[in-house]
N, C-alpha and C positions, 0 to 999 in steps of 0.2 A: 144419675147426676154425677158429674165428676167432682170429687172433693177438692176444695180449694186449700192449698198449702199455706202455712203461716211462715213468713220469712224469719230467719234467725241466723245467728253467726255460725251455728253448727251446720254440717252437711246434712241434707235431707236424708231421712232413713228410708230404706226400701221396704215397703210393706205390700201386702196383697190387697188391693182395693176392691170394693164391691163393684158389681157390674154397673155400667153407666147408662144402660138403655140404648147405647149406640151400636150394640151388636157384640161387643166383647169388652173386657176390662183393660184399660190403658195402663201404662206404667204409672207408678205411684206419684211421680213428679216429672214434669217436663222442665228441663233446666237449660236456659240460654247460656251457652258456653262462654259468650263474650262477657257476661256480667255476673254469672252465677245466681241469677234470680230464679227461684222456683215458681212454678205457676203454669196455668194453661197456655199452650203454645199452638199455633196453626202453621203448618208447613204446606205450601202449595207447590205442586210439581206438575209441570207441563199441562196447565189448565187451558182448555179451549171451551168456548161457549158460542152457541148459535141461537138465532131467532129464525125458525124455519130453515130455509136454505142459506140464509145470510150469516156468515161467521162474523162475530163481533169481537172476540178475544182469541188470541192464539199464543200458545207456548209460554204462558206466564209461570214463573217460578220464583217464590220468595218465602220468607218466614215472618210471621207476625209474632214478635218476641213477647214472652210473658211479662205481664205487668209493666208494659211500655206502651207508648202511643206510636202507631205507625200511620203516617199520612200517605194518601194516594192522590197524586196531583197529575195534571195534564189538561190539554184543551178539551172543549166540548166534543163529544163523539168519539173519544179515544177508548171507551170501555171501562171507565173507572167504576161507575155504578153497577155495571154488569158484573165486574170482578167481585165487588164487595157483596153483591147479592148471591154470588156463587158460594161464598164462604159459610152460609147457613142454609143453602138450598132454597132460598127465596126465588132464585132465577127461574127454576122450573115451574113455579106457580103461573108464570106467563104462558098462555097457550102457544104451542109449537116450540117453546124454548127448551134447550137441552144443554148439558155440559158434559165434558169428558176430561179425564185426567184424575189427579189425586189431590184431595184437600184433607190433610191429616190433622185431627184434633187430638193432641196427646197420644199420637201413634195410631189412632183409629181413623181409617179413611171414611169420611162421612158419606161418600158415594159408593161405599162397599155394599155387597149383598147383605140383606137383612137389617140394614140400618134404617131406623124410623126417622123420616125427615121432620116430623112434629117434635120428636125428642131433641133433634139437632137444634131446632129453633128455640127450644127452651134453654139449652146450654149456651147457644150463641145468639144473643138478643140483637135486635135491630131498632135504631132510631132513624126515622125518615126525614127527608128534607123539609117538608111542611108539617108543622105541628098538627096532629090529628086526634085531639081528645074527642070522646064520644059526647055530643052535646046534650043528650037526654040523661046523662049520668052525672052524679055529683063528683066532686074531686075524689072523695074516698072510693066511690064505685069505679072511677076511671083507673085508679091505681091498682085495684085488686081484680080488674076485669079478667085478666089471664088466669088468676087463681080460681075465680068463680067458674070458669069453663072447666077447670080440672076437677072441681068439687072436693068435698071432704073436709074443708077447713071450717072451724067454728068462727062465729062472728068476732069473738074476742081475739082469736088468733089473727084474723084478717085485719083488725084494727091495729094490732101490734106491728104486723108486717107493713101495713100502709104507712104508719107513722115513721118506722125506720127507713122506708124507701124515700119518703118525702124529706126526711132529715138528710139522707145521703145525697139527694138531689138539690139540697140547699133551698128548699121551698117551704119547709115546715113552719118557720117563723112567720111567713107571709100569709099562710092559709089556715093556721091551727084553729082560728076562731070560727071559720066558715066551712071547713072541709067536709062536714057531714051534710050540708044543705045547699051549698053553692054549686052551680054547674061548672064543669071543667071548661066549658066554652066562655065563661064569664071572665076568665083570666086574661092578662095581656099576652101578646105573642111570645115573649121570652118566658113568661111563667108557664104558658101552655107547653113549650118545648121541654122545660124542666119537669113538668107533669108527665110528659111522654117518657122522659128518661126514668122517672120514678116508677112508671108502669112497667118498664123494662126491668128495672132493678127488683121489683116485687117478686118476680118469678125466679129470682136468684140465679142469674146466668153466670157463666165463667168468663165469657167474652162479650164485649159490646161493640157492635158495628154502627157507625154513624155516617149517613149519606148526606153530606152538606147540611149539617144541623143548624148552621147559623145563616144560611143564604137569605132567609126571609126576615131576619132580625135587625134591629137598629144597633149602633155601636155599643151602647150600654148593655143591652141584652146579650150581645155577642161576647162581651167581656165576661159576663157572668157565666156563660156556658163554657168559655175557655178556662176560666178559673175552676169550674166544676170538673172539667176533664182532667186537669192537673191533680185534683183530689182523688178522683175515681181510679186513677191508674195505680194507686197504692194497693187496690184490691182486685182490679180487673185488668184483663188484656184488652186493649182498645185499638180499633182501626177506624180511621176517619177519611172520608172523601172530601176534598175541599178545592175550590177554585182560588181561594185566597192564599197567595204565596206568603204573606206576612203571618197569617194564621198558622199555616203549616210550619213555618220556622219557629213560631212561638210555642206551639203545643206539642209538637212531635219529637220523638227520639230517633225515629227512622223514617225515611221518605222513599216512596216508590214513584218514579216518573214514567207515565205511559204516553204513548203517541200512536195515532193512526195516520198512515201516509196514503199513498195513491190508491191502495186497495181497500181503504176504509176499515181495516182490521186493526184493533188495538193490540199493541205489544208493549212489553216492559222494556224500556230503554235503559234505565239505570235504577239501582236500589242500593241504599247504604245509610249510614248514620246521617241524620239531618244536617249536622254541622258540615260534613263533607259535601253533601249534595248542594248546599247553598253557597259554600265558599270555595270549593275545589272539585267541581264535578269532573268526571273522567270523559264524559261524552259532550261533544260540541252542541248537540241538539238540546241537551239538558241546560247548558249555560244559556243558549239562545232563548229558551222558554222562560227561565227564571229571570233573565234580564229584560224580558218584554219585547224581544225581537220578533216573536210571533205568538199566537195563541190568544 
């Protein structure tokens, strides 16, 4: 596991960290030069992805900045979900799917030789578009499901971890009286999505990927998730795919705009601070999409 750094006014000290399980030890801290924030960082270089013979993404390069929210926007079919699934090697779970290029997590290429994709997915967690709690499990069992698969934790430790994760997901106060007996499927849609976020947090990732986490939610539940994202970025590096332009402008610090044209291959058109992308984009295609001229 990659150790999470604690922000401070002092410059991060360079130490020799323990191995991460990703194949080699990364630098002690990845620091975004733009804001000096230490923490886990993802650097994508010339990423390409295929489903069988069909190429879905070509030549993408960007940085997911530490302890910031990066939004990935663009019309349907432009490769947004494919891109985000490549960031923790979920893409290759799909039969015939493959990826090429480099995705560096704190300097370690997760597609490098000897890197365990299961360990990658523990460090880089994923929250999916549709809430997917396990219906036959209690709220508590849902949160610790990943830890139970790993084994070795005592019941008391699991309960402490589950409570902390539910608190981080802003769900504890709503379920604390029923979490040991109520099914995860008994919760509302918004609560189920926060439960899935808690399940991701319980395995203590460094990075959280979210693939349209609010698309199935009502405005009130969407607001709660957006508020939660703002809180979580204090401790986690976050990337979110969203179709909602207002949501991207509200929750993100950086925005990547993707587009697939006549060849149906998704490419990165523009990437930068969200304030620049939404108020002064450099590409006409970005401006046309954000202002609703297409998409």
